C-alpha positions in Angstrom: 26.8 4.7 -1.2 23.9 3.0 0.6 22.8 -0.5 -0.2 19.6 -2.3 0.7 16.9 -4.3 -1.0 13.7 -2.7 -2.5 10.9 -5.0 -3.6 13.3 -7.9 -3.7 15.8 -6.1 -5.9 19.2 -5.0 -4.5 19.8 -1.3 -4.9 22.7 1.0 -4.4 21.9 4.7 -3.9 24.7 7.1 -4.7 23.1 9.9 -2.9 23.5 11.6 0.5 22.9 8.9 3.3 20.8 11.6 5.1 18.3 11.5 2.2 14.8 10.4 3.4 13.8 6.9 2.1 10.7 8.5 0.6 12.7 10.6 -1.9 15.1 7.8 -2.7 12.2 5.6 -3.6 10.2 8.3 -5.5 13.0 10.2 -7.2 15.9 7.7 -7.6 13.9 4.5 -8.1 10.7 6.0 -9.7 8.5 4.1 -7.2 5.8 6.8 -6.9 3.2 4.7 -5.2 4.7 5.9 -1.9 3.2 9.3 -1.3 4.5 12.5 0.2 1.9 13.8 2.6 3.2 15.9 5.6 6.9 15.2 5.7 6.8 14.9 9.5 5.8 11.3 9.8 2.3 12.2 11.1 0.0 11.3 8.2 1.4 7.9 7.1 0.9 8.4 3.3 4.6 7.4 2.9 4.3 4.2 5.0 6.5 1.3 3.7 7.5 -2.1 5.1 11.2 -2.0 6.4 12.3 -5.4 7.7 8.7 -6.2 8.7 8.0 -2.9 10.4 5.6 -0.2 9.1 7.8 2.8 8.8 7.1 6.4 7.7 9.6 6.7 4.9 9.7 10.5 5.1 11.5 10.1 8.5 13.9 7.3 7.6 17.4 8.4 6.3 18.6 5.8 3.8 21.9 5.6 5.6 20.2 4.1 8.7 18.7 1.1 6.8 21.9 -0.3 5.1 21.3 -4.0 4.4 17.5 -3.8 5.1 14.6 -5.1 3.1 12.1 -2.5 2.0 8.7 -3.3 0.4 6.6 -0.6 -1.2 3.1 -0.7 -2.5 4.5 -1.7 -5.9 6.4 -4.6 -4.4 3.3 -5.9 -2.5 1.6 -6.9 -5.7 1.5 -5.0 -9.0 -1.6 -7.1 -10.0 -3.5 -5.9 -6.9 -3.8 -9.6 -5.8 -2.6 -9.2 -2.2 -5.3 -9.9 0.3 -5.3 -6.4 1.7 -5.5 -4.8 -1.8 -8.4 -7.1 -2.7 -10.2 -6.4 0.6 -9.8 -2.6 0.1 -11.3 -2.9 -3.3 -14.1 -5.2 -2.2 -15.1 -3.0 0.7 -14.9 0.2 -1.4 -12.3 1.7 0.9 -10.6 4.2 -1.4 -12.2 7.5 -2.0 -9.6 10.1 -3.3 -7.0 7.4 -2.9 -4.0 9.5 -1.8 -3.6 7.8 1.6 -4.4 4.3 0.3 -0.9 3.0 -0.5 0.3 3.9 3.0 -2.8 2.4 4.6 -2.4 -0.8 2.6 1.3 -1.1 3.6 0.5 -0.5 7.3 -2.3 -3.1 7.2 -0.1 -5.7 5.4 2.5 -5.3 8.2 -0.2 -5.6 10.9 -1.6 -8.8 9.3 1.9 -10.4 9.0 2.1 -10.0 12.8 -1.5 -10.9 13.6 -3.8 -12.4 11.0 -6.8 -12.0 13.3 -6.6 -8.4 14.6 -9.5 -7.1 16.7 -11.1 -3.8 15.8 -9.3 -2.2 18.8 -5.9 -3.5 17.6 -6.5 -2.2 14.1 -7.5 1.2 15.3 -4.4 1.3 17.6 -2.0 0.0 14.9 -3.2 1.9 11.8 -2.6 5.5 12.8 -2.5 6.8 9.2 -4.7 9.8 8.5 -7.4 10.0 5.8 -9.1 13.3 5.0 -12.0 11.3 3.4 -12.9 9.4 6.6 -12.6 5.9 5.4 -12.1 4.4 8.9 -15.2 2.3 9.3 -14.6 0.6 5.9 -10.9 0.4 6.7 -11.5 -1.8 9.8 -13.8 -4.2 7.9 -11.4 -4.4 5.0 -8.5 -5.3 7.3 -10.6 -7.9 9.1 -11.7 -9.3 5.7 -8.1 -9.4 4.5 -7.2 -11.3 7.7 -9.9 -13.9 7.0 -8.5 -14.3 3.5 -5.0 -14.6 4.9 -6.2 -17.3 7.3 -7.9 -19.1 4.4 -11.4 -18.5 5.7 -12.6 -16.4 2.8 -11.9 -15.9 -0.8 -12.0 -12.3 -2.0 -12.9 -12.1 -5.7 -10.4 -10.2 -7.9 -11.6 -7.3 -9.9 -10.3 -6.1 -13.3 -6.6 -6.2 -13.6 -4.6 -3.0 -13.9 -4.2 -1.5 -17.4 -7.2 -3.4 -18.7 -9.2 -1.9 -21.6 -12.4 -0.2 -20.3 -14.5 -2.5 -22.5 -12.8 -5.6 -21.2 -13.2 -4.3 -17.6 -16.9 -3.9 -18.1 -17.1 -7.6 -19.1 -15.1 -8.6 -16.1 -16.9 -6.4 -13.6 -20.5 -6.0 -14.8 -21.1 -2.9 -12.7 -18.7 -1.0 -14.8 -19.9 0.5 -18.0 -17.5 1.0 -20.9 -17.2 4.6 -22.1 -18.5 5.4 -25.5 -16.0 6.0 -28.2 -17.0 9.7 -28.3 -16.0 10.0 -24.6 -12.4 8.8 -25.1 
């Protein structure tokens, strides 16, 4: 049995301690926001916060983090109200979206350590891969999230998750509600 805390909830995994954290989160805890990308720790799609460090969960055996605190994208903010999430939305960072949870987690750890990172520090710290090439917007989004974290900027929130498309169109005027025939 391996015990640690995930998203502020104590958990006990009754699975092999050599099981990668990624699979414990996805399969045993049904926290599917953490993505499987390469399985070798290179791409960063599986990045989570383990005790304040951005870790590639595909390379972390659960037996090695007994007593740790793990935060996944779901634990950062289900309402997408974390400064990094808001900045990613405001700067139109996501394209296909597959790498975004890992990017957001890596960025949130960076901003906890340094709320005013330079472009050079961001590029050196966020080594996650994106096939869509979001990097220029990524840098600006992280710097914007830093300004919000420091209280220098307010990032407007978009529509909340799970909102009806018609309601979303009223909250975010650029959205157009689908016609009933399209549903």
